[in-house]
C-alpha positions, -999 to 999 in steps of 0.1 A, spaced: 319 -36 -642 284 -49 -639 262 -33 -613 243 -54 -589 208 -43 -577 200 -53 -542 164 -64 -535 142 -37 -520 116 -45 -495 86 -25 -483 55 -8 -495 55 -6 -533 85 -28 -538 67 -59 -549 47 -64 -582 10 -60 -580 -11 -92 -578 -32 -103 -607 -64 -98 -587 -54 -62 -579 -48 -69 -542 -18 -50 -529 7 -63 -503 2 -44 -471 29 -41 -443 21 -36 -407 31 -2 -393 60 -7 -370 68 13 -338 81 48 -346 92 63 -313 116 53 -286 119 69 -252 154 84 -244 169 99 -213 170 136 -209 182 157 -179 152 165 -157 138 201 -156 134 215 -121 112 244 -111 132 276 -106 114 285 -74 130 255 -55 158 269 -34 186 244 -26 188 258 10 153 245 16 160 210 2 178 193 31 153 165 32 155 159 -6 193 160 -5 194 133 22 170 111 2 191 115 -30 224 108 -12 209 76 2 196 67 -32 231 72 -46 245 49 -20 218 23 -28 226 25 -66 263 21 -59 258 -8 -36 237 -28 -61 233 -58 -65 233 -58 -27 196 -54 -16 189 -20 1 159 -11 22 134 12 5 138 49 11 107 64 28 93 96 13 61 99 32 76 123 57 88 149 31 72 183 31 56 196 0 86 215 -15 110 186 -10 85 161 -24 80 183 -55 117 184 -60 119 146 -58 89 143 -82 104 166 -108 139 152 -105 130 115 -108 101 120 -133 85 90 -150 103 64 -169 93 36 -192 75 11 -168 43 16 -148 26 -10 -126 -7 -13 -108 -11 -41 -82 -45 -47 -68 -54 -68 -39 -58 -61 -1 -40 -28 -7 -36 -12 -41 0 -4 -51 10 21 -78 46 16 -90 64 38 -114 100 35 -127 118 68 -126 138 83 -155 167 66 -138 163 29 -148 161 6 -119 149 33 -95 113 26 -86 86 48 -69 62 27 -48 30 42 -35 4 24 -14 -32 37 -17 -60 34 8 -97 28 0 -101 64 -10 -71 62 -33 -50 85 -11 -13 78 -8 -6 63 26 30 52 19 56 65 -5 90 50 -11 120 46 -35 135 12 -42 166 2 -63 164 -31 -82 158 -50 -113 121 -50 -104 105 -40 -71 103 -68 -46 67 -59 -39 57 -68 -75 76 -101 -76 63 -111 -42 26 -101 -46 18 -105 -83 5 -141 -78 -9 -139 -43 -39 -162 -42 -31 -175 -77 -38 -211 -87 -7 -234 -87 -18 -251 -119 -44 -246 -147 -76 -266 -143 -76 -288 -174 -108 -307 -166 -137 -300 -188 -165 -322 -201 -172 -303 -233 -148 -280 -252 -167 -248 -263 -175 -245 -300 -147 -230 -320 -119 -240 -296 -94 -259 -316 -57 -254 -305 -57 -240 -270 -61 -272 -249 -26 -286 -258 -12 -252 -248 -27 -255 -213 -10 -289 -209 23 -273 -220 19 -244 -196 12 -268 -167 44 -287 -174 64 -255 -175 48 -241 -144 58 -273 -125 94 -270 -137 98 -233 -131 119 -220 -102 123 -183 -93 152 -168 -113 150 -196 -138 148 -193 -176 115 -180 -189 93 -201 -212 74 -182 -240 46 -194 -262 41 -171 -292 4 -171 -299 9 -149 -329 26 -177 -348 0 -203 -338 -34 -209 -355 -56 -195 -327 -93 -187 -331 -110 -160 -311 -127 -188 -292 -92 -203 -285 -80 -170 -270 -112 -166 -249 -108 -202 -236 -72 -195 -227 -82 -163 -208 -110 -181 -189 -88 -210 -179 -58 -189 -168 -80 -164 -149 -73 -128 -140 -44 -118 -118 -36 -88 -96 -8 -70 -115 -8 -50 -147 24 -36 -162 29 -11 -191 64 -9 -206 68 21 -229 100 17 -248 100 10 -285 62 10 -289 41 -3 -259 42 -37 -241 13 -46 -219 19 -73 -194 -8 -89 -173 -4 -114 -145 -29 -142 -149 -47 -160 -121 -22 -189 -125 12 -187 -108 41 -176 -130 19 -172 -161 19 -137 -177 1 -125 -208 26 -103 -228 13 -82 -257 33 -58 -279 16 -30 -297 30 -5 -323 27 32 -322 -8 30 -337 -19 6 -308 -21 -24 -332 -12 -57 -316 19 -70 -333 30 -98 -309 9 -118 -285 26 -142 -261 22 -162 -229 52 -163 -206 61 -185 -177 85 -164 -155 89 -145 -122 84 -112 -141 89 -108 -179 123 -94 -187 108 -66 -208 96 -49 -176 129 -53 -158 159 -31 -155 193 -47 -162 224 -44 -140 239 -23 -167 209 1 -165 214 5 -128 251 12 -132 242 38 -158 216 54 -134 243 55 -107 265 77 -130 236 99 -141 225 106 -105 260 117 -97 258 142 -126 224 154 -114 235 159 -79 264 181 -91 240 203 -110 211 207 -86 225 202 -51 
């Protein structure tokens, strides 16, 4: 029987070029976050956790009731011990959000996907409101990300800056997709990594789109940094590998990019995990 050798790809698998240049491969993400049971301080006595128990029981009900919309669960009134228990039990998950504006909001997904911690900060960056919310994405983010944003991109200019070559047609495409988009509709993505864009093109896009009020970091397989622009429904979505090298650069027209969102399956899984946690700790 004749053996068949399958092609091998990767560093060192291809013959050297005549000019001595070696083919280089971009380092891909190496780590992926996985769920693990939270570690709780041993000095927390369950008899002192009536407040936390009430919060977690309500959270369980909200998870079970999804996709029905539940009111946020207020945590501001918790004493220090109960708050610490909630902090340690829920931990920090993959997605973090900062919303600027009239009042800064700090949003953190917990280790239970689809369970979000929302904290409002005052001018001195002190927490003035603290709550838990169950959902694909917090309502606060989807409602406020584009407060004050332009409805369309300004495509009027008399002179295109030197070095700008391919970005003007993209602005026209984005304007058409913004006009078509309806909340909950299908996202439209422009992959800048596959297009011939100069540095001046990217700067021109950034200037025309403007700056928004929400920044999201999704840490799953590598890092994804998502920034709301100053134009309604337009997000700048950038994927980085574990060495913080940009590997994918996109613009997306959507309510909130799906990479930052939990799925219904995630929330159902979190419902089961919280049931297991409650059996262990309370």
